Structures are given as structure tokens and as C-alpha cells.
C-alpha positions as CSV (number, residue, x, y, z in Angstrom):
1,M,25.6,-27.5,-0.1
2,S,23.7,-27.1,3.1
3,E,25.4,-25.4,6.0
4,Q,25.2,-27.1,9.4
5,T,24.0,-24.9,12.2
6,R,24.3,-25.0,15.9
7,F,21.4,-24.3,18.2
8,N,21.6,-24.4,21.9
9,K,18.1,-25.3,23.1
10,Q,18.7,-24.4,26.7
11,D,20.0,-20.9,25.7
12,A,17.0,-20.4,23.5
13,E,14.6,-21.5,26.3
14,A,16.4,-19.1,28.7
15,L,16.0,-16.3,26.2
16,L,12.4,-17.1,25.7
17,R,11.6,-17.1,29.4
18,Q,13.4,-13.7,29.8
19,L,11.6,-12.2,26.8
20,Q,8.2,-13.4,28.1
21,K,9.0,-12.0,31.6
22,F,10.1,-8.7,30.0
23,N,6.9,-8.5,28.0
24,D,4.8,-9.2,31.0
25,I,6.5,-6.3,32.9
26,L,6.1,-4.0,29.9
27,N,2.5,-4.9,29.4
28,Y,1.7,-4.3,33.1
29,E,3.5,-0.9,33.1
30,W,1.9,0.1,29.7
31,L,-1.6,-0.5,31.2
32,I,-0.8,1.8,34.0
33,V,0.4,4.5,31.5
34,L,-2.8,4.1,29.5
35,K,-5.0,4.5,32.6
36,K,-3.1,7.6,33.7
37,W,-3.4,9.0,30.2
38,E,-7.2,8.4,30.2
39,K,-7.5,10.3,33.5
40,L,-5.4,13.2,32.2
41,E,-7.1,13.3,28.8
42,V,-10.5,14.0,30.5
43,S,-9.3,17.1,32.3
44,W,-6.5,18.5,30.1
45,R,-7.8,21.0,27.5
46,D,-5.4,23.7,26.3
47,K,-3.0,24.4,23.5
48,Q,-0.4,22.1,25.0
49,F,-2.9,19.2,25.0
50,E,-3.5,19.8,21.3
51,Q,0.2,19.4,20.7
52,F,0.7,16.5,23.0
53,E,-2.2,14.3,22.1
54,P,-1.0,13.5,18.5
55,L,2.4,12.7,19.9
56,F,1.0,10.3,22.5
57,N,-1.2,8.7,19.8
58,D,1.9,8.1,17.7
59,F,3.7,6.7,20.8
60,K,0.8,4.3,21.3
61,A,0.9,3.2,17.7
62,N,4.7,2.6,17.9
63,Y,4.3,0.7,21.1
64,R,1.7,-1.6,19.4
65,N,4.1,-2.2,16.6
66,A,6.9,-3.0,19.0
67,E,4.5,-5.3,20.9
68,N,3.6,-7.1,17.6
69,N,7.3,-7.5,16.7
70,S,8.1,-8.8,20.1
71,D,5.3,-11.4,19.8
72,E,6.6,-12.5,16.4
73,F,10.1,-12.9,17.8
74,I,8.8,-14.9,20.7
75,N,6.9,-17.1,18.4
76,F,10.0,-17.5,16.2
77,I,12.0,-18.6,19.2
78,K,9.3,-21.1,20.2
79,E,9.3,-22.6,16.6
80,Q,13.1,-23.0,16.7
81,I,12.9,-24.8,20.0
82,T,10.2,-27.1,18.6
83,I,12.3,-27.8,15.5
84,S,15.3,-28.5,17.7
85,E,13.2,-31.0,19.8
86,E,11.9,-32.7,16.7
87,R,15.4,-33.0,15.3
88,Q,16.7,-34.4,18.5
89,Q,13.9,-37.0,18.6
90,V,14.6,-38.0,15.0
91,L,18.3,-38.4,15.8
92,S,17.5,-40.4,18.9
93,N,15.2,-42.7,16.9
94,F,17.9,-43.1,14.2
95,Q,20.5,-44.0,16.8
96,R,18.3,-46.6,18.4
97,I,17.6,-48.2,15.0
98,K,21.3,-48.1,14.0
99,N,22.3,-49.8,17.2
């Protein structure tokens, strides 16, 4: 037996817009961090650098993974919106045929 689900397209679109805005802000700020790191990396050479560099590289990798996960989530929301629109179109067509 299939379970009927509820999906509010307007709420999903609002979430999608907010996530995209959030990603844009993070991407902008991340580019600034990377540029600052590049400048510091050129001049910083001591024992603390040797300890910090691997940590920062791990951080970069984690950020890339989070970015990929966020992109996947955004794509999932977009797909759900599209499915919702297609279902609504089918229902509208069915209602017209029925009447």
C-alpha cells in the first residue's frame, strides 16, 4: 500500500532560495579564506606551520565534502519541486478531462 505524502512546493522553493543564498555567501567567504591562506603559506615557515598545514588541508577537504553534500541536497530539492510541478500538471489535466 503506497503512502500519500504532502509536499508544499512554496516552502520547498523558499528553502531552495535560502540554501542557494547561503551557499553563495559561504563560497564567497571561502575564496577569501583561501586567498589569505595562500599569502600566509608563502611566508610562514616554522614548526607551527608544519603542524598547521595538515590541519588546514584536512579542513579544505572537509569543506569540499560539505560543499558537495550541499550541492546534492540542493539538486534533490530541485528534483522534488519538478516532480511536484509535474504531478500538479497531471492532476490539472485529469480534472479538465473529467469535467
